[in-house]
FIRO-853390 format. One line per field, with one value per residue (C-alpha): residue in one letter; z, y, x. Coordinates in Angstrom, 3 decimals, padded with zeros to 6 digits. Last residue first. Layout:
BEGIN
res = [A, ...]
Z = [Z, ...]
Y = [Y, ...]
X = [X, ...]
This chain:
BEGIN
res = [E, A, D, R, G, P, Q, D, A, K, L, R, A, A, L, A, A, V, Q, T, R, R, Q, M, N, L, K, A, L, L, N, S, V, Y, N, K, V, T, K, E, A, L, F, L, R, E, G, I, Q, R, N, T, L, G, E, G, I, L, E, L, I, H, R, E, Q, E, T, L, A, A, L, P, D, K, H, T, A, Q, D, R, L, R, Q, L, M, T, A, T, T, R, P, D, L, L, S, Q, G, A, A, V, T, R, V, A, G, V, L, D, S, G, H, I, Q, K, L, V, Y, G, A, A, G, A, M, V, A, N, F, L, A, E, E, D, A, Y, S, T, L, M, L, C, A, L, E, P, M, R, S, R, V, E, R, C, V, D, V, G, S, G, D, P, L, R, V, D, L, V, A, V, D, P, K, L, A, P, I, R, A, V, A, S, E, A, T, G, A, E, G, V, V, E, I, D, D, E, A, G, L, L, A, A, V, G, R, R, V, V, E, H, D, D, V, L, F, V, R, I, M]
Z = [010.644, 013.791, 013.792, 013.803, 016.711, 019.347, 017.495, 020.124, 020.965, 017.345, 017.380, 020.602, 019.239, 016.036, 018.032, 020.219, 017.138, 015.578, 018.792, 018.824, 015.313, 016.681, 015.730, 015.297, 013.510, 012.114, 008.529, 009.055, 010.888, 008.264, 005.434, 007.050, 007.424, 003.726, 002.809, 004.969, 003.248, -000.116, 001.151, 002.310, -001.202, -001.351, -001.645, 001.049, 003.606, 002.611, 002.805, 006.206, 007.413, 006.163, 007.749, 011.064, 012.242, 015.761, 015.084, 015.411, 012.619, 010.535, 011.261, 010.269, 007.061, 006.164, 006.925, 004.686, 001.874, 002.198, 002.093, 005.318, 005.945, 007.818, 010.021, 013.140, 013.227, 015.258, 018.968, 021.604, 021.972, 022.756, 025.828, 027.031, 026.624, 028.552, 031.340, 031.526, 031.832, 034.667, 036.591, 036.142, 037.654, 041.389, 040.896, 039.815, 037.074, 037.106, 034.290, 034.511, 032.437, 035.338, 034.860, 035.283, 038.739, 039.851, 039.029, 040.840, 043.912, 044.079, 043.735, 046.535, 048.831, 048.159, 048.926, 045.999, 046.005, 042.617, 041.108, 039.272, 035.688, 034.587, 031.554, 029.098, 025.570, 023.967, 024.387, 028.114, 028.284, 026.228, 028.607, 031.657, 030.220, 029.436, 032.893, 034.727, 038.336, 038.765, 040.011, 037.442, 037.051, 033.968, 034.091, 030.682, 030.205, 027.266, 025.261, 022.300, 021.883, 018.688, 018.676, 022.471, 022.357, 020.419, 022.243, 025.681, 024.686, 023.424, 026.766, 028.600, 026.889, 025.097, 025.382, 029.042, 030.180, 031.616, 032.000, 034.000, 032.738, 034.605, 031.866, 032.669, 031.210, 030.115, 026.663, 027.121, 023.466, 023.013, 026.122, 025.232, 022.161, 023.077, 026.622, 025.472, 023.231, 025.900, 028.405, 031.843, 031.212, 033.413, 033.012, 034.184, 037.509, 038.804, 040.648, 042.281, 045.417, 046.122, 047.259, 043.637, 043.479, 046.297, 045.365, 041.724, 042.771, 044.935, 042.365, 039.610, 041.798, 042.695, 039.034, 038.017, 034.292, 034.863, 032.906, 034.760, 033.112, 034.988, 034.552, 036.642, 037.746]
Y = [-078.565, -076.503, -075.506, -079.170, -080.274, -079.686, -081.702, -082.366, -078.659, -077.864, -080.402, -078.919, -075.372, -076.441, -078.270, -075.198, -072.984, -075.389, -075.362, -071.556, -071.555, -073.158, -076.076, -078.985, -082.314, -082.082, -082.413, -079.974, -077.378, -077.554, -077.219, -074.050, -072.723, -073.358, -071.519, -068.550, -068.564, -068.308, -065.408, -063.597, -063.920, -065.845, -064.644, -067.098, -064.530, -061.911, -064.482, -065.639, -062.032, -061.582, -064.840, -063.734, -064.949, -066.348, -068.547, -071.598, -070.196, -070.104, -073.775, -074.785, -072.756, -074.814, -078.039, -076.919, -076.193, -079.657, -081.272, -082.497, -085.978, -087.307, -084.224, -085.785, -088.462, -091.309, -090.926, -091.768, -088.150, -087.142, -089.350, -087.985, -084.408, -085.245, -086.815, -083.642, -081.544, -083.660, -083.419, -079.638, -078.957, -079.031, -078.161, -074.545, -073.784, -071.649, -071.484, -069.587, -066.607, -064.347, -062.390, -065.697, -066.203, -062.574, -062.530, -065.856, -064.535, -061.563, -063.985, -066.124, -063.101, -062.309, -065.829, -067.711, -068.020, -066.297, -069.530, -069.704, -070.344, -069.486, -068.922, -068.731, -069.748, -070.238, -074.026, -073.496, -071.345, -073.818, -076.665, -074.535, -073.339, -076.911, -078.166, -075.403, -074.936, -071.901, -068.330, -067.451, -065.713, -066.464, -065.169, -064.095, -063.449, -061.138, -061.997, -063.232, -059.721, -059.585, -063.216, -062.921, -060.271, -062.453, -065.747, -064.155, -062.197, -065.432, -067.087, -064.082, -064.942, -062.914, -059.890, -060.066, -061.615, -065.065, -066.160, -063.074, -062.009, -060.832, -059.504, -059.496, -057.590, -054.680, -053.053, -050.135, -049.973, -053.755, -054.097, -051.332, -052.590, -056.286, -055.354, -052.981, -055.637, -058.327, -056.173, -054.649, -053.196, -051.996, -050.286, -049.788, -051.659, -051.374, -054.160, -054.107, -052.117, -054.052, -052.071, -051.782, -055.535, -055.587, -052.248, -053.322, -056.696, -055.003, -052.344, -054.929, -057.108, -054.139, -053.132, -056.539, -057.196, -058.271, -057.518, -056.176, -055.001, -055.444, -053.831, -055.616, -052.999]
X = [206.552, 206.876, 203.234, 202.182, 204.308, 201.656, 198.963, 196.265, 196.149, 195.314, 192.503, 191.159, 191.213, 189.455, 186.776, 186.174, 185.872, 183.360, 181.316, 181.420, 179.933, 176.784, 174.516, 176.914, 176.559, 180.110, 178.890, 176.008, 178.083, 180.804, 178.293, 176.895, 180.452, 181.125, 177.927, 178.960, 182.352, 180.624, 178.499, 181.649, 183.080, 186.350, 189.943, 191.102, 192.291, 189.701, 186.917, 188.149, 188.106, 184.531, 183.390, 184.931, 188.346, 188.780, 191.806, 189.546, 187.388, 190.578, 191.272, 187.735, 188.111, 191.174, 189.332, 186.467, 188.935, 190.493, 187.046, 185.445, 183.985, 187.035, 187.272, 185.739, 188.487, 186.991, 186.347, 188.971, 190.098, 186.524, 186.472, 189.808, 188.563, 185.400, 187.454, 189.548, 186.397, 185.033, 188.300, 188.466, 185.042, 185.698, 189.378, 188.646, 191.150, 194.284, 196.797, 200.092, 201.236, 202.174, 198.949, 197.098, 198.619, 198.329, 194.614, 194.156, 195.960, 193.613, 190.703, 192.156, 192.401, 188.747, 187.572, 186.001, 182.208, 182.257, 183.603, 186.903, 188.028, 191.559, 193.753, 190.881, 191.875, 188.471, 188.804, 189.317, 186.203, 184.173, 185.031, 184.303, 180.988, 179.933, 180.936, 179.050, 180.150, 177.900, 178.319, 180.960, 184.309, 186.412, 189.989, 191.271, 194.995, 195.705, 198.853, 196.827, 195.320, 193.241, 192.068, 192.224, 189.503, 187.059, 187.665, 187.387, 184.282, 182.719, 183.495, 182.060, 178.823, 176.199, 173.926, 172.891, 176.198, 176.868, 180.512, 181.534, 184.946, 188.048, 190.339, 194.069, 197.025, 194.843, 195.167, 192.720, 191.645, 191.571, 189.325, 186.842, 184.961, 184.804, 183.773, 181.030, 179.503, 179.744, 177.869, 178.476, 181.916, 184.775, 188.135, 191.726, 191.601, 195.189, 197.014, 200.490, 199.673, 196.471, 193.417, 192.320, 191.704, 189.145, 187.565, 187.223, 185.784, 183.154, 182.340, 181.976, 179.743, 177.524, 177.308, 175.954, 176.479, 180.067, 183.247, 186.295, 189.551, 192.838, 196.283, 198.917, 201.454]
């Protein structure tokens, strides 16, 4: 059985998707949430195989939920479901480790197929926005090294942010006070000309993806 958790702030949407997926012999909907906070709390406890996440939630983003829960459950497949073909959301979703990104206009049978695809460990992205995202990645790859201005410690903290660690967890890993880590993160944002921590995490994920042999060294 493929265990699925649904996250959407609209109850009618959740009920519809739950009924659609629950009608399949090989899929079981094990839980639902209408907020990011509830999703982050419940998903690790229920241990689903797939999380179907609405990109826009009243208290945050499905992308942030994806990043947070996958830092604890790397084996979880996240399928982003959204009403809009949003290039920025798609890019951030992929950088957060989402296995798929589809629009809510998708046919019911295709959504069932998408759940099965990501549950099997394969990637699935909506073709209407994938081409734009790939061009953006190529453009960024041609830019100069964004880490040139960072110290060795700042680079290390960048990597840990990319792993989904909080300031407190980074402090525990590096034997630093949480306030010290916060100062490092502020310096990172300034040097990289970024405003949000999620942007730093996305950069770290991209840099790691660009160096596939690094972990083997």
